DRENGUGU-199752 format. One record per residue (C-alpha): x, y, z. Coordinates in pm, whole numbers, plus 50000, padded with zeros to 5 digits. Each point is the difference from the previous one (the first is absolute). Layout:
N
XYZ ...
//
This chain:
288
841301446456488 498135024650219 498774984250323 499245032250188 497915025649811 498555033450108 497095017749827 499405036850076 496495011549912 497014976450006 497695018149761 498794985949669 503164983949857 501714996550339 497134980350151 499864974949715 503804997550000 500034992150372 497614970949942 501934987149700 503365001950179 498584982850308 499234970049777 503484999149845 501744968950131 503345017550055 498475027450218 500844993350364 499395034450151 497715026649857 499975034850153 497035022349909 500055037650072 497065024049976 498475026050229 496675005649825 496494986150047 497754984549737 497525025149858 497044996149766 501985014249708 502624972750047 497624971349935 499735003049620 503704995649929 501264978950286 499964966550174 497785014050275 496234996150036 497165018950162 500504982550334 503555013750014 498955036749996 501345017950306 502614973750078 503715006349981 501344986249673 502614980550194 497164984050198 497704993949702 502714984349785 500704972650255 496554985049943 500824996749628 503214980250046 500274962650042 503694993050013 502734980250171 502185031249995 500405021050313 498015031949945 501095031350184 498165033449987 501035035550085 497105024150031 501795033049947 501015023149719 503304990749842 502285030549985 503184997849796 503115001550208 498085000050330 497814969150028 501974970850133 499154965649864 501844966850031 502454991049724 498104982449722 501244984149677 497605019849782 498125032550075 497185009049760 498315034349991 496334999049894 498925034150126 497995024549789 502615026950061 503575000149870 502585009450260 503745002450036 501224964650061 503115006650208 501534969349834 497724977050203 497214991349756 500884972049757 496965003349774 497215025049946 496984984549827 497325018949813 497534994849716 499785023249703 497754994449697 499574963450094 503754995550018 501774988850313 502935023050074 502784984350207 502355028350098 503264986350142 502075031850011 501765007250328 500095032350198 497455018349784 499505036250105 496965021949932 499865036550089 496254996750026 497764971550112 497984985549710 496644982650027 499324973049742 496674997149820 498494971549805 499385014349653 498334969049856 497114982750171 501234968550171 498204969550131 500784978850302 501084973049755 502595024049854 501405007050345 500094963150094 501854992349676 502545027850062 500644986650351 500294964449870 502485010149728 502115018350257 500004969350223 501004977649708 502885023149910 501144999550364 499754962450014 501944993349680 502795024650080 499285025949729 499315027350258 503464994550147 501555006049658 498005032149953 501055012650344 503654993049920 499675020349678 498125028250179 497605005849713 496285003049942 498254970549841 496565002549840 497774970649911 496314998049908 498154988350308 498404971649802 503364985249902 500324963050075 503074991550200 501974984049715 499655031449787 501115021650289 502984977550068 501014998949633 499705037849973 502305006350295 502494972849903 500395015649656 500985032650173 496375006949921 498545022149737 497665010850280 502785014250219 499535037450018 501765030650132 503474984349967 502585026049892 497435027150072 498064993049679 497555028449949 498184980349734 499024973950257 498845026850242 497255009049751 497654971250067 497695003249700 502395016749754 499644972949737 496235004050000 500195037649945 503135009849807 498474995949651 497015022350083 502345026150153 502055000649679 496875002549784 498595028950204 503315018550000 500264998449621 497235026049980 499835015050348 502085015950271 500084978950317 500265010350362 501614973750221 499115001750370 501654980550280 496974995250220 496485009749905 499355029449769 498205018750280 502914997650246 503174989249818 503464997950158 501605009949668 498845007749646 501695000649662 498665010649661 500914978249703 499735017349662 498374983049701 501714970649835 502604996250276 499084964250090 500894976649715 501154969050189 499484984050338 503545010650092 499055036749944 497204995650254 502214982250254 502695026849970 497575028750058 498054983150279 503144988950185 501325035750008 496885009750194 500154970250236 503635007850082 499105034950120 497484990150266 500845009150361 499184964150105 500144966949807 497164977749893 500444964449880 497325000049732 497835022849791 496724994349818 499555018549669 496655016449941 499335017549665 497195025850013 498485029149811 498835031450182 498525030049818 501474989049665 503484996250153 501764966550049 501614989750328 502064970350108 499814994350375 502754979650167 498274988750316 502344987750277 498844965850114 501684980350278 497684970450002 498004988550299 500544970850232 
//
């Protein structure tokens, strides 16, 4: 049971999570860390309202919480390895940027394609800072549901199991709690990125593999990691080279392995430019 919880980043998901956790009966101390102020662009996808514009997020969030827990706020930028915070049972990262964790962050939360991504790997290192982006339009209801599901998984002990396994868990943000619990207890079909599975890194592979095979039967394909206009790497696939989903995974994974810095997920985009066919593997870290 986690009695002392810290949330870093009080943006869209982080703000709703702070409120949800403050209402969790087991929460005794809740530490909230953010250095930013509420801006107009924050209102659409966050717990904040027009009257909060210009306020520090740590200040604005306090008016949203009605809790018996002790709420503590730190109004400064959290810097891995440098920022000193009290020892807490659970430290959750909800920032829009992915950073090195220095073995301190227990969970990084993000949302990708209306899926809640719970990343419990320790000591993750990135050579380059990545900013997450919401690819699918989200509503405040989606964000509230994602925060609620996270709180339920914390309350019923599933998060603790995921942290112990140091894996990434993915659930649709509209999952009811019993489905989420059953999924994790069954060593979940939704668990991704375990054993470095490249198939699971390709978020929408199963929606696109058949069309990729059909196109390649008659056409040469150029695969780009990144957008076609500014790719990190490219590879040309000759006609009739993709016959199964495993052929696609094998070719795509060889490109992903050669990047100078790692990404957790990729979105597949199949396009036609000037009578030539391209598959773009767009790195996507999710946004919190």
